[in-house]
N, C-alpha and C positions, 0 to 999 in steps of 0.2 A: 553437415557437422557444425558449421558456424552457428546455426540457429539453436542447436542443442546447447552449445556453450552460452549463447545469449539467454536461453531459458534458465539455465542454472545460475548464471551471474545475476539475472534480474530477480530470481527467487531469493538468493542469498542476500541481495541488497535490501530486500524488504524485511529482513530480520534485523537484530541488533548488531550484526556484523558491520564494520565500517567499510562497506564496499560500494562502488558506484557502478551502475549498469549503463550509464549514458555513454561511456567510452566504447564498450563493445557494440552498442547500438550504432553509434556514430561511424565506427569503422566499417560495419557491414553496409550501412546505407551509402557511405562514400564509395565503397568498393563496387557495389552492385547497382547503385542508382535506384534501388527499389525501396519503397517506404512501407507499404501496407503489411506485408508479411513480417518484417522485422519489428514493426511497431506492435503488431498483434501478439507476436511471441514474447516480446519484452513485457507487454501489459499482462499477459497470462501468467508469466513467471512471477512478476511482482505482485499480482493479485493473489496468487497461491501462497506466496510468502506472507502476505498480510493476513490471509485466512489462518495461517498457522498461529500468528500472534493473537489474532482475534479469538481463536478457539482456546488457546492456552489461558488467556486472560479470563474468558468466560468460565472455564472450569475452575481456575484459581479463585476467582471472586465467589463462586458458589461454595467452595470448600473453606475458604479462609476468612471471608467477611461474615461475622455473625449476624443472624437475622435480628438480633436484639438491638442493633444500633438504631437510635432514634433518628439520626440524620446520616446520610451517606457521606463518605469522605469528600473534602472540598473539591478535589479534581473531578470526581464523578458528578458533583452538582454543577460544576462549570461546563462539563461536556453536555450534560442534560439540558443546560440553558441554550446551547447552540444546536444540539441535536445532530442527527445523521448527516446533514449537509457539511458539517465540519470535516467529514471524511474526504471532501474534495481536496483537502490539504494533506492527505495521507502520504503523499510523495515527498513532502518536505523532510530533509534529513533531521533525525533525532525527534523533532516535534511530531512527525508523521507516525512514528512507532508508538508514541504515547497516545496519540489520537485513536489509533487502531486498538490499542490495549484498552483504552477507556470505553470504546464502543463495545468490545467484548464483555467487559466488566459491567457495563450498563445494560447488557442483554439486548442490544439493538437487533431487531429481526435480521436474519441472514439476507433476505431479499433486499432490504434497504441498505444494509452494509455493503452488499455486492454492487448494487447500482451506483451508489455514490463513490465507492472506492475505484471501481473500474473507470468511471468517467474521469475522475481526477488523475489517475495514473496514465490512462490513454492520452489525455490532453497533454500531459507533460512529455510523454514519448513522441507524440506527433509534433510538438513544438521543437524538440531536439532534432528530429529528422528533417523538419522544414529548414531549420537553421543550417544544418549540415549541407543541404542541397542548394541553399540560396544565399549563403553568406560567404 
């Protein structure tokens, strides 16, 4: 049951809701001394939440941004400058949501989006779990 709560909290934390999923992760890791399953569950939930933002931004950009624009908006140009590797920072509060939305609006391929986002989010959760067990 704890892992379902972690999945839900990490999903919601990846949306624009001001929630933190590190606390439930830390409590589960501290209580059970296990890292792999809680980190995997938190990563999955957070990734699925990011996929929601990515998908909504992709659809919105296709419907709302006219094709007649000579230049894409400044934020899109900035994201395109750094590309998909910027998604390694998708876990950063507030900024991460914007990066994910820009990836969707820029039509980053789903495979590239997934790879960079999962690596960034998993690394963050692994670091939190390590700190909980070793500090």
